[in-house]
C-alpha positions in Angstrom: 151.5 197.2 41.0 148.9 199.9 40.3 150.0 203.2 38.7 148.2 206.4 39.7 147.5 209.6 37.7 150.3 211.3 39.5 152.6 208.4 38.6 151.7 208.6 34.9 152.4 212.3 34.8 155.7 211.7 36.6 156.7 209.1 34.0 155.9 211.4 31.1 157.9 214.2 32.6 160.8 211.9 33.3 160.8 210.6 29.7 160.8 214.2 28.3 163.7 215.3 30.6 165.6 212.1 29.8 165.4 212.9 26.1 166.9 216.3 26.8 170.0 214.5 28.1 170.3 216.9 31.0 171.2 215.3 34.4 171.0 218.6 36.1 167.3 219.1 35.0 166.5 215.6 36.2 168.2 216.3 39.5 166.1 219.4 40.0 163.0 217.4 39.1 163.9 214.8 41.7 164.2 217.3 44.5 161.2 219.3 43.3 159.0 216.2 43.4 160.0 215.6 47.0 157.1 218.1 47.6 154.8 215.2 46.8 156.2 212.8 49.4 152.6 212.3 50.7 151.5 211.1 47.2 151.7 207.8 45.5 153.0 207.3 42.0 152.8 203.5 42.2 150.9 201.3 44.7 152.6 198.0 45.3 149.7 195.6 46.1 152.1 192.7 46.5 153.8 194.4 49.4 150.7 195.1 51.4 149.7 198.3 49.5 153.0 200.1 50.1 153.3 203.1 47.8 156.2 204.7 45.9 156.3 208.5 45.8 156.9 210.4 42.6 160.4 211.5 43.6 161.6 207.9 43.7 160.2 207.3 40.2 162.0 210.4 38.9 165.2 209.1 40.6 165.1 206.1 38.2 165.2 208.5 35.2 168.1 210.4 36.8 169.9 207.1 37.2 169.4 206.4 33.5 170.7 209.8 32.6 173.8 209.3 34.7 174.6 206.1 32.9 175.3 208.2 29.8 178.0 210.1 31.7 179.4 206.9 33.1 179.8 205.4 29.6 181.8 208.4 28.6 184.0 208.2 31.7 183.9 205.1 33.9 186.2 206.8 36.4 183.4 209.2 37.3 181.2 206.4 38.7 184.2 204.9 40.5 185.0 208.2 42.0 181.4 208.7 43.1 181.5 205.4 45.0 184.9 206.2 46.6 183.8 209.6 47.8 180.5 208.2 49.1 181.9 204.9 50.3 180.6 205.2 53.9 177.1 205.8 52.7 177.5 202.9 50.3 178.5 200.6 53.1 175.6 201.9 55.2 173.0 201.2 52.5 174.4 197.9 51.3 174.7 196.5 54.8 171.2 197.7 55.5 169.8 196.0 52.3 171.5 192.7 53.0 170.6 192.8 56.7 167.0 193.6 56.1 166.6 190.2 54.4 168.9 188.1 56.6 168.9 189.5 60.1 165.1 189.2 60.8 165.4 185.5 59.9 168.5 184.9 62.0 167.0 186.5 65.1 163.4 185.5 64.4 161.3 185.4 67.6 164.2 186.4 69.7 162.3 189.5 71.0 158.9 191.2 70.8 158.7 194.3 68.6 156.2 197.0 67.7 156.2 196.8 63.8 157.1 199.6 61.5 153.6 199.3 60.0 151.2 198.3 62.8 148.2 196.6 61.3 145.6 195.2 63.7 147.5 196.5 66.8 145.0 197.5 69.5 147.1 199.1 72.1 150.0 201.5 71.9 152.3 199.1 73.7 151.2 196.0 71.9 154.1 193.9 70.4 154.5 190.9 68.2 157.3 188.4 67.8 160.1 189.5 65.5 159.8 188.0 62.0 160.6 188.9 58.4 157.9 191.1 56.8 157.1 193.2 53.7 158.3 196.3 55.7 161.8 194.8 55.6 161.6 194.7 51.9 160.2 198.2 51.6 162.8 199.8 54.0 165.6 197.9 52.2 164.5 199.3 48.8 164.2 202.8 50.2 167.7 202.7 51.7 169.1 201.5 48.4 167.2 204.4 46.8 168.9 206.8 49.3 172.3 205.5 48.3 171.5 205.7 44.6 170.2 209.3 45.1 173.5 210.4 46.6 175.6 208.8 43.8 173.4 210.2 41.1 173.5 213.7 42.6 177.3 213.4 42.8 177.5 212.4 39.1 175.1 215.1 37.9 176.8 217.9 39.8 180.4 216.8 39.2 180.3 217.8 35.5 177.8 220.6 35.7 179.1 224.0 34.5 176.1 225.9 35.9 174.9 225.5 39.5 172.2 228.2 39.2 169.4 225.6 38.7 170.0 224.1 42.1 169.7 227.5 43.8 166.5 228.3 41.8 165.0 224.9 42.7 165.7 225.5 46.4 164.0 228.9 46.3 160.9 227.6 44.4 160.5 224.5 46.6 160.8 226.5 49.8 158.3 229.1 48.7 155.9 226.5 47.3 156.0 224.4 50.4 155.3 227.4 52.6 152.5 228.6 50.3 150.8 225.2 50.3 150.8 225.2 54.1 149.2 228.7 54.3 146.6 227.8 51.7 145.8 224.6 53.6 144.8 226.6 56.6 143.3 229.7 54.9 141.1 227.6 52.5 140.1 224.8 54.9 136.5 223.8 54.2 136.5 225.0 50.6 137.0 223.1 47.3 140.8 223.4 48.0 140.3 220.4 50.3 139.6 218.2 47.2 142.9 219.4 45.6 144.7 218.5 48.8 143.1 215.0 49.0 144.1 214.4 45.4 147.7 214.7 46.2 147.5 212.9 49.6 146.8 209.5 48.0 149.8 207.7 49.5 149.4 204.6 51.7 150.4 206.6 54.8 148.5 207.8 57.8 147.0 211.0 56.4 146.3 213.1 59.5 144.5 216.4 59.9 144.9 217.8 63.5 143.8 220.7 65.6 145.4 221.9 68.8 142.9 223.8 70.9 141.6 226.5 68.5 144.6 226.2 66.2 144.6 224.3 63.0 147.9 222.5 62.5 149.6 223.1 59.2 150.3 220.1 56.9 149.9 221.4 53.4 149.8 218.3 51.1 152.0 216.2 53.4 150.5 213.3 55.4 150.7 215.0 58.8 152.0 218.2 60.4 155.3 216.7 61.7 156.2 215.5 58.1 155.3 219.0 56.8 157.5 220.6 59.4 160.4 218.2 58.9 160.5 218.8 55.2 160.0 222.6 55.5 162.8 222.8 58.1 165.4 221.2 55.7 164.6 223.7 52.9 164.5 226.6 55.3 168.0 225.7 56.4 169.3 225.4 52.9 167.9 228.8 51.8 169.2 230.4 55.1 172.6 228.9 54.5 172.6 230.2 50.9 171.6 233.6 52.2 174.4 233.6 54.8 176.8 233.1 51.9 175.2 236.0 49.9 174.0 233.7 47.1 171.0 235.5 45.5 170.4 237.0 49.0 167.1 238.7 48.2 165.4 235.6 46.9 167.0 233.1 49.4 166.5 235.5 52.3 162.8 236.0 51.6 162.2 232.3 51.0 163.9 231.4 54.3 162.0 234.1 56.2 158.6 233.0 54.8 159.3 229.3 55.6 160.5 230.3 59.1 157.2 232.2 59.8 155.2 229.2 58.6 157.2 226.8 60.8 156.6 229.0 63.8 152.9 229.0 63.2 152.8 225.2 62.4 152.2 224.2 66.1 154.5 221.3 65.4 156.9 220.2 68.0 159.1 218.9 65.2 159.4 222.5 63.9 160.2 223.9 67.3 162.8 221.3 68.2 164.4 221.7 64.7 164.5 225.5 64.8 165.9 225.4 68.4 168.5 222.8 67.4 169.6 224.7 64.3 169.8 228.0 66.3 172.2 226.2 68.7 174.3 225.0 65.7 174.5 228.6 64.5 175.6 229.9 67.9 178.3 227.2 68.1 179.5 228.0 64.6 179.6 231.8 65.4 181.6 231.1 68.6 184.1 228.7 67.0 184.4 230.4 63.7 184.0 234.2 64.3 184.8 235.3 60.7 182.1 232.9 59.4 179.1 235.1 59.9 179.3 238.6 58.4 178.3 241.5 60.6 175.5 242.6 58.4 174.0 239.1 58.5 174.2 239.0 62.3 172.5 242.4 62.4 169.7 241.2 60.0 169.1 238.0 62.1 168.9 240.0 65.3 166.5 242.6 63.8 164.2 239.9 62.5 164.3 238.0 65.8 163.4 241.2 67.7 160.6 242.1 65.3 159.2 238.6 65.7 159.3 238.8 69.5 157.7 242.3 69.4 154.9 241.1 67.2 154.1 238.1 69.4 154.2 240.3 72.5 151.8 242.8 71.0 149.4 240.0 69.9 149.4 238.5 73.4 148.8 241.9 75.0 145.9 242.7 72.5 144.0 239.5 73.3 144.3 237.7 76.6 142.3 234.7 75.1 144.7 234.4 72.3 147.6 234.5 74.8 146.1 231.8 76.9 145.3 229.6 73.9 148.8 230.1 72.5 150.4 229.3 75.9 148.4 226.1 76.3 149.2 225.0 72.7 153.0 225.6 73.3 152.9 223.7 76.6 151.0 220.8 75.0 153.4 220.5 72.1 156.6 220.8 74.1 156.7 220.5 77.9 153.7 218.2 78.3 154.8 216.1 75.4 157.0 213.7 77.4 154.3 212.8 79.8 151.6 212.3 77.2 150.5 209.0 75.7 152.4 210.0 72.6 155.5 210.7 74.6 155.4 207.5 76.5 154.8 205.5 73.3 157.8 207.2 71.6 160.0 206.4 74.6 158.8 202.7 74.3 159.7 202.7 70.6 163.1 204.1 71.3 163.9 201.5 73.8 163.2 198.8 71.2 166.2 199.9 69.3 168.5 199.6 72.3 167.0 196.2 73.2 167.4 195.0 69.6 171.1 196.1 69.6 172.0 193.9 72.6 169.7 191.0 71.6 171.5 190.9 68.2 175.0 191.2 69.7 175.6 194.5 67.8 174.6 193.1 64.4 171.1 194.6 64.4 167.8 192.8 63.7 167.3 194.2 60.2 166.1 197.5 58.8 162.3 197.8 58.9 161.9 195.1 61.6 160.5 197.5 64.2 159.3 201.1 64.7 161.6 203.5 66.5 161.3 207.2 67.5 164.8 208.2 66.8 167.1 207.6 63.8 169.9 206.8 66.2 168.1 203.9 67.9 166.6 202.9 64.6 170.1 202.4 63.1 171.5 200.9 66.3 168.7 198.3 66.5 168.3 197.7 62.8 171.9 197.7 61.5 174.0 197.6 64.7 177.7 198.6 64.9 178.3 198.6 61.1 175.3 200.9 60.5 175.9 203.5 63.2 179.7 203.7 62.6 179.4 204.1 58.8 176.6 206.7 59.1 178.5 208.8 61.7 181.7 208.8 59.6 179.7 209.8 56.6 178.2 212.8 58.5 181.8 213.8 59.5 182.8 213.5 55.9 180.0 215.8 54.8 180.9 218.6 57.3 184.7 218.2 57.2 186.7 220.5 54.8 188.3 218.3 52.1 189.8 218.6 48.7 187.2 221.3 48.0 186.6 224.0 45.5 188.7 227.2 45.6 187.8 229.4 48.7 185.3 232.0 47.7 184.0 230.1 44.7 180.3 229.5 44.1 180.9 225.8 44.2 182.6 226.0 47.6 179.8 228.2 49.1 177.1 225.9 47.8 179.0 222.8 49.0 179.1 224.3 52.5 175.5 225.2 52.4 174.4 221.8 51.3 176.7 220.0 53.8 175.3 222.0 56.8 171.8 221.4 55.5 172.3 217.7 55.3 173.6 217.5 58.8 171.2 220.0 60.5 168.1 218.6 58.7 168.6 215.4 60.8 167.9 217.3 64.1 164.2 216.3 64.1 165.0 212.8 63.2 166.9 212.4 66.4 163.5 212.5 68.2 160.9 211.4 65.7 162.4 209.1 63.0 160.6 205.8 62.7 163.0 204.0 60.4 166.8 204.1 59.8 166.5 205.7 56.3 167.8 209.3 56.4 165.7 210.0 53.4 166.2 211.1 49.8 166.4 214.8 50.6 169.4 214.1 52.9 171.0 212.0 50.2 170.6 214.8 47.6 172.1 217.4 49.9 175.0 215.1 50.9 175.7 214.0 47.3 175.8 217.5 46.0 178.0 218.7 48.9 180.6 216.0 48.5 180.6 216.3 44.7 181.5 220.0 45.0 183.9 219.5 47.8 185.8 216.8 45.9 185.9 218.4 42.5 189.7 218.3 42.4 189.6 214.5 42.6 187.2 214.0 39.7 189.0 213.0 36.5 188.6 215.5 33.7 186.5 217.6 36.0 185.4 221.2 35.0 187.8 223.7 36.5 186.5 225.5 39.5 188.5 228.7 39.6 186.7 231.9 39.4 186.7 233.2 35.9 187.4 229.9 34.2 185.2 229.4 31.1 184.2 225.9 32.4 183.7 226.9 36.0 180.3 226.4 37.6 178.7 229.8 37.8 176.1 231.6 39.8 175.2 235.2 39.3 176.6 237.4 42.1 175.1 240.8 43.0 177.2 243.8 42.3 179.6 244.6 45.1 179.6 241.0 46.4 182.7 240.0 48.3 183.7 236.7 49.9 184.5 236.6 53.6 187.1 234.0 54.3 186.2 231.3 56.9 
């Protein structure tokens, strides 16, 4: 195990926050360090050079901080497991299956490995066997489960939810800014800064599409940048819809949306289109949900965006042609490209693995997929896919939530929808069955706030209570019932 300079800084920051005995501060540090998912805090030489990003290291400090709350009230930890039981089942089965299932079904099928080393052709395969990637994926999945439980515990007793909203705004703006700087300062000393942070053992890719430079910030590749940015755009947009610090969350969401549109990433376009469809369905099924002024603002921004693009295309025919070719290459022509055929081949592996293993799965990390659905089906079988779907329903389903109109209830709804909608790109691009730590944080926070009434000795959540979680509201704010 080799620590890096980024890892040393992360450990020092974690120790300092741990001494402050503030789980909420550590929670914000965990989600903020997700900006460095392309970085390595630790490099595990014994596992083929696999790296651990800073956010996972900080999660360990958050776990230690949560232990102090559990010592004061063991019921809190028990309630966290009960309310997240389906994710716990998903992660525990994945962890056990990652070690057992590849050995049970060894050589029963040919697979394209999750980390292809020495593969010469895009359709090359090797016999199924237990590998270091099973261990790595199992550890990541357990980390995902721990992240959800720790976020639940940290938020359950918090009297102030403002740091979470502030963190969301800062992360979104920072991520968008890094993407812009990466393009604007390409070929300058800024490249050395970017390379310093992109030290993880991932495929660090810089790409161009025609005359367009694809945006990747300090992330390993454009699709990862777009996937991460989409999740935080959705969160800020959902907070803006609920009029939570609307000026800051609205500007952050607008900035991130512009960067995503310019990213030339099919992940961004698919994610934005899927989320737009989700919004349309919600508006149709729950008419009071979207305020009239919000709908007018959304429509105005959309029209301004279309007008700007139209003027740009009219002003320069060359720019119009290059843009049209880029869009076609990243969307319509994607399915017939080598990349599209390879992704279809990877997705079929999951279905084949499901039937070869009689619905048990061949173990998380045993093969590379191109969809989280087929990755879960092939890796964890029936238990994995059922537990994960039920957990998604639990996140979105109204439960023993905070009082209608409370800050906790609004943030819970925003986090829940973000957790679900952020998986849209994963339906078409995810290589492994791990939904990720960002998903776990969104889901854990959402469930904690929705289930506050079930937490023993919880802080009251009625508006005006001295122990209620609070967020500053602008003058004249009013809640629209849903």
